[in-house]
ZAMARGU-4260 file (C-alpha; in steps of 0.2 Angstrom, whole numbers, plus 5000, padded with zeros to 4 digits):
<rodrens>
0) 4934/5116/4995 | 4922/5104/5005 | 4929/5095/5020 | 4922/5082/5031 | 4930/5078/5048
5) 4927/5061/5055 | 4929/5054/5072 | 4929/5035/5071 | 4921/5023/5083 | 4931/5019/5099
10) 4934/5001/5103 | 4930/4993/5119 | 4939/5006/5128 | 4924/5017/5126 | 4921/5036/5128
15) 4910/5031/5143 | 4917/5026/5160 | 4920/5013/5167 | 4926/5003/5151 | 4914/4990/5145
20) 4899/4998/5153 | 4883/4991/5145 | 4872/5005/5150 | 4874/5024/5154 | 4873/5025/5173
25) 4878/5036/5187 | 4878/5052/5177 | 4890/5046/5164 | 4891/5056/5148 | 4900/5055/5132
30) 4914/5068/5132 | 4916/5077/5115 | 4933/5076/5108 | 4942/5093/5108 | 4951/5087/5092
35) 4934/5089/5083 | 4932/5107/5089 | 4949/5112/5083 | 4950/5103/5067 | 4933/5110/5063
40) 4938/5128/5068 | 4954/5127/5059 | 4945/5121/5043 | 4932/5135/5044 | 4947/5147/5044
45) 4950/5141/5026 | 4933/5136/5020 | 4915/5138/5025 | 4910/5121/5019 | 4915/5109/5034
50) 4905/5095/5041 | 4909/5084/5056 | 4903/5065/5058 | 4905/5056/5074 | 4904/5037/5071
55) 4901/5035/5090 | 4883/5040/5087 | 4871/5031/5075 | 4875/5016/5064 | 4890/5014/5054
60) 4881/5014/5037 | 4871/5029/5041 | 4887/5039/5046 | 4896/5034/5030 | 4881/5040/5020
65) 4882/5057/5029 | 4900/5058/5024 | 4896/5054/5006 | 4880/5066/5005 | 4891/5081/5009
70) 4901/5077/4993 | 4918/5081/5001 | 4934/5086/4992 | 4944/5080/5007 | 4940/5068/5022
75) 4950/5070/5038 | 4949/5055/5050 | 4956/5060/5068 | 4960/5043/5075 | 4965/5037/5092
80) 4974/5020/5093 | 4959/5011/5100 | 4948/5018/5086 | 4960/5013/5072 | 4950/4997/5067
85) 4935/5009/5064 | 4947/5021/5054 | 4952/5007/5043 | 4934/5002/5039 | 4928/5020/5037
90) 4943/5023/5025 | 4938/5008/5014 | 4919/5012/5014 | 4921/5030/5010 | 4935/5029/4997
95) 4926/5015/4988 | 4911/5027/4984 | 4920/5044/4984 | 4934/5052/4975 | 4938/5064/4990
100) 4956/5064/4996 | 4958/5055/5012 | 4969/5062/5026 | 4972/5051/5042 | 4979/5060/5058
105) 4977/5061/5076 | 4987/5053/5091 | 4987/5036/5083 | 4997/5043/5068 | 5007/5056/5077
110) 5013/5043/5090 | 5017/5028/5077 | 5021/5036/5060 | 5039/5036/5062 | 5043/5023/5075
115) 5030/5010/5072 | 5023/5013/5055 | 5018/4995/5052 | 5003/4998/5064 | 4996/5011/5052
120) 4995/5002/5036 | 4978/5005/5026 | 4971/4996/5011 | 4967/5012/5002 | 4977/5028/4996
125) 4978/5041/5010 | 4990/5054/5016 | 4995/5053/5035 | 4996/5069/5045 | 5009/5070/5059
130) 5006/5086/5069 | 5024/5087/5075 | 5018/5096/5091 | 5009/5109/5081 | 4990/5108/5084
135) 4987/5117/5067 | 5000/5108/5056 | 4988/5097/5046 | 4981/5113/5038 | 4996/5114/5026
140) 4993/5096/5020 | 4974/5098/5017 | 4973/5116/5011 | 4991/5119/5004 | 4994/5134/5015
145) 4996/5138/5033 | 4992/5155/5041 | 4999/5161/5057 | 4987/5153/5069 | 4991/5153/5088
150) 4982/5142/5101 | 4982/5156/5113 | 4972/5168/5103 | 4963/5156/5091 | 4944/5157/5093
155) 4936/5140/5093 | 4920/5138/5084 | 4907/5126/5092 | 4893/5128/5079 | 4898/5110/5073
160) 4889/5103/5088 | 4872/5107/5082 | 4875/5100/5065 | 4883/5084/5072 | 4872/5079/5087
165) 4853/5078/5085 | 4844/5086/5100 | 4838/5069/5107 | 4856/5064/5109 | 4863/5080/5117
170) 4858/5075/5135 | 4870/5061/5133 | 4885/5072/5129 | 4896/5082/5140 | 4902/5099/5133
175) 4921/5100/5134 | 4933/5114/5133 | 4952/5115/5133 | 4962/5129/5140 | 4979/5123/5139
180) 4988/5109/5129 | 5004/5099/5132 | 5011/5094/5149 | 5026/5098/5159 | 5027/5080/5166
185) 5035/5067/5156 | 5027/5050/5161 | 5035/5038/5149 | 5018/5030/5143 | 5008/5046/5141
190) 5005/5055/5124 | 5001/5072/5132 | 5019/5079/5133 | 5023/5070/5116 | 5011/5077/5103
195) 5008/5095/5107 | 5019/5109/5113 | 5014/5118/5129 | 5002/5132/5126 | 4989/5142/5136
200) 4972/5150/5130 | 4969/5168/5133 | 4956/5169/5147 | 4946/5181/5137 | 4945/5169/5122
205) 4939/5156/5135 | 4926/5168/5142 | 4918/5170/5125 | 4919/5151/5122 | 4909/5148/5138
210) 4896/5161/5134 | 4893/5153/5117 | 4891/5136/5125 | 4879/5143/5138 | 4869/5154/5126
215) 4868/5143/5110 | 4867/5125/5119 | 4860/5129/5136 | 4876/5122/5144 | 4877/5124/5163
220) 4892/5113/5165 | 4908/5109/5156 | 4923/5097/5157 | 4940/5105/5155 | 4950/5093/5144
225) 4967/5100/5148 | 4979/5086/5151 | 4986/5095/5167 | 4975/5110/5173 | 4987/5117/5185
230) 5002/5116/5173 | 5004/5134/5176 | 4997/5142/5192 | 4994/5159/5185 | 4984/5153/5170
235) 4974/5141/5181 | 4970/5155/5193 | 4964/5166/5178 | 4953/5152/5171 | 4945/5149/5188
240) 4941/5168/5189 | 4932/5166/5172 | 4922/5151/5179 | 4918/5161/5195 | 4910/5175/5184
245) 4901/5162/5173 | 4892/5153/5187 | 4895/5137/5177 | 4899/5120/5185 | 4915/5112/5179
250) 4927/5097/5181 | 4945/5096/5177 | 4960/5084/5177 | 4977/5087/5186 | 4990/5079/5196
255) 4989/5075/5215 | 5003/5086/5220 | 4993/5102/5214 | 4978/5098/5225 | 4984/5110/5238
260) 4971/5117/5251 | 4971/5134/5242 | 4968/5126/5225 | 4954/5115/5232 | 4946/5130/5241
265) 4947/5140/5225 | 4940/5126/5214 | 4925/5124/5226 | 4921/5142/5226 | 4921/5143/5207
270) 4910/5128/5204 | 4922/5113/5201 | 4913/5097/5205 | 4925/5084/5201 | 4943/5081/5196
275) 4952/5067/5187 | 4969/5063/5196 | 4982/5052/5187 | 4988/5041/5201 | 4993/5027/5189
280) 5005/5017/5201 | 5012/5022/5218 | 5028/5013/5215 | 5033/5014/5197 | 5048/5024/5191
285) 5039/5027/5174 | 5029/5040/5183 | 5036/5058/5182 | 5025/5065/5196 | 5024/5062/5215
290) 5010/5050/5221 | 5009/5044/5238 | 4995/5034/5247 | 4993/5045/5262 | 4993/5061/5252
295) 4980/5053/5240 | 4968/5048/5255 | 4971/5065/5264 | 4966/5074/5248 | 4951/5063/5245
300) 4944/5068/5262 | 4948/5086/5261 | 4940/5088/5243 | 4925/5078/5248 | 4922/5090/5262
305) 4922/5104/5249 | 4909/5095/5238 | 4923/5090/5225 | 4924/5072/5220 | 4942/5065/5216
310) 4942/5052/5202 | 4958/5043/5202 | 4965/5033/5187 | 4976/5018/5190 | 4987/5007/5178
315) 4992/4989/5180 | 5006/4980/5171 | 5018/4995/5169 | 5035/4988/5162 | 5045/4991/5179
320) 5032/4983/5191 | 5031/4965/5197 | 5015/4955/5196 | 5013/4955/5215 | 5015/4974/5217
325) 5001/4976/5203 | 4990/4963/5212 | 4992/4972/5229 | 4987/4989/5221 | 4971/4981/5213
330) 4967/4975/5230 | 4970/4992/5237 | 4958/4999/5224 | 4945/4987/5230 | 4948/4993/5248
335) 4946/5011/5245 | 4929/5007/5237 | 4924/4996/5252 | 4929/5010/5263 | 4918/5022/5254
340) 4932/5033/5249 | 4928/5032/5230 | 4914/5024/5221 | 4919/5012/5208 | 4911/5022/5194
345) 4923/5036/5198 | 4938/5025/5195 | 4948/5022/5180 | 4958/5006/5181 | 4967/4999/5165
350) 4980/4987/5160 | 4996/4996/5153 | 4994/4999/5134 | 5009/5004/5124 | 5002/5020/5115
355) 5020/5027/5115 | 5032/5017/5105 | 5045/5008/5116 | 5058/4996/5112 | 5053/4986/5127
360) 5036/4982/5121 | 5032/4965/5111 | 5015/4968/5103 | 5002/4955/5102 | 4993/4953/5085
365) 4976/4958/5091 | 4964/4971/5083 | 4965/4989/5090 | 4948/4988/5098 | 4956/4978/5112
370) 4969/4991/5116 | 4966/4999/5133 | 4955/4984/5139 | 4965/4968/5136 | 4984/4965/5136
375) 4992/4970/5120 | 5010/4968/5125 | 5020/4956/5134 | 5038/4950/5136 | 5033/4931/5133
380) 5018/4920/5135 | 5020/4918/5154 | 5021/4937/5156 | 5005/4938/5145 | 4996/4926/5156
385) 5001/4937/5171 | 4994/4952/5163 | 4978/4943/5158 | 4976/4938/5176 | 4978/4957/5181
390) 4964/4961/5169 | 4953/4947/5176 | 4956/4954/5194 | 4952/4972/5188 | 4935/4968/5182
395) 4931/4956/5196 | 4936/4967/5210 | 4934/4985/5203 | 4920/4984/5190 | 4910/4968/5194
400) 4894/4975/5186 | 4903/4973/5169 | 4908/4955/5172 | 4896/4948/5159 | 4902/4960/5146
405) 4920/4957/5151 | 4919/4939/5149 | 4912/4941/5131 | 4926/4953/5126 | 4939/4941/5134
410) 4932/4926/5125 | 4932/4936/5108 | 4950/4941/5112 | 4956/4923/5116 | 4947/4916/5101
415) 4956/4929/5090 | 4973/4924/5097 | 4969/4905/5095 | 4967/4907/5076 | 4983/4916/5073
420) 4998/4907/5067 | 5008/4916/5081 | 5001/4927/5095 | 5015/4940/5091 | 5013/4954/5079
425) 5027/4955/5066 | 5033/4973/5064 | 5050/4981/5063 | 5059/4984/5080 | 5056/5001/5088
430) 5073/5010/5090 | 5078/5013/5107 | 5074/5031/5112 | 5078/5037/5130 | 5062/5043/5139
435) 5069/5061/5141 | 5072/5062/5122 | 5054/5055/5117 | 5046/5072/5119 | 5058/5080/5106
440) 5059/5065/5094 | 5043/5055/5094 | 5034/5065/5080 | 5049/5074/5073 | 5054/5061/5060
445) 5073/5063/5065 | 5072/5044/5071 | 5061/5032/5061 | 5060/5014/5055 | 5053/5018/5038
450) 5037/5023/5030 | 5020/5014/5031
</rodrens>
């Protein structure tokens, strides 16, 4: 069986930071999606004939031709929500010229298939893949069988990187690894605890993976893509021991509460250079983790003294936050930039985007490429205008170097809405699911509104 795995082109919420950047600056790199490593490695468990095509590099038509030239029996597209426009286009272009069976999965499908299926409609025949919190679940649909594969002991195969990215593009990519999946926190807007069950990689499997990246690709640094690196302290300690032995620089993401002095000291000793910290909002009850301004600024100072950059992420427009509170937080972000605490290119600041189905969301009828950058949900037109104001403030105050590009995207967004009969998307209502139940029900199919 011949299989092509496709990663579609992400929308304006790019794989580069900050969003809408028109050039790669300040050491920005494209972080390889770990979905590709695990889809490829799992497929290679069943067949030697597997190819990966990443539509974020090269032209659309050239990449379509790469898919077709491999003469696949099956094509699997792993899609995020903000790459679903590209997924739609790729699906049409490859099925028009190939008899391969098409499978579409990824977080866009797992988070929407049962509760918001209208969002996933395609104009071609395909089979949707819902992982149901099992990272290997798609194999049964594609290959008709499933072996006992366990994340902890499964050996990832990174040989696809050499086949996918030409040497001249590899200085623009960041090698990524994942040592754990899932998340013990349950922030209502986040996919991490919803899609995969909590699992931890065997440190010796990880040691071998690092050795391969160093020896085969010359990697001297990696990004750990775990949603929550310190989810289990014993595991994090073991992984840091592996990094200490490797001598490889690394970065990670975690929560503010875990950046204790001992953890920061060990991170510095083992070569950690930066850490993405999800602040999101200092006052929202949608956040299932402690975040305080004083603690945040204290950790910034302590980490900087150890040579570690803290890269905070913020969200405006969460469902329980007033406009004035959001506005004050955006001004605070500008303040920490002006005070020299964090450069703006180390900050993520986005408008709330309803990646998780919620009965409170009223979606706007806009293409998926705008998700993550422009408002795509509001209670009414006045609420939408306030959210648009928040977007304007974010790009004016936090990312002023993207002002020209932002205005172009904003104009395209408004023009699209102006040509709709109504600005609101027509889809069946999402059933009410209590936040503490979502983790068990989102991908299980026990609650659904129908099939796409």
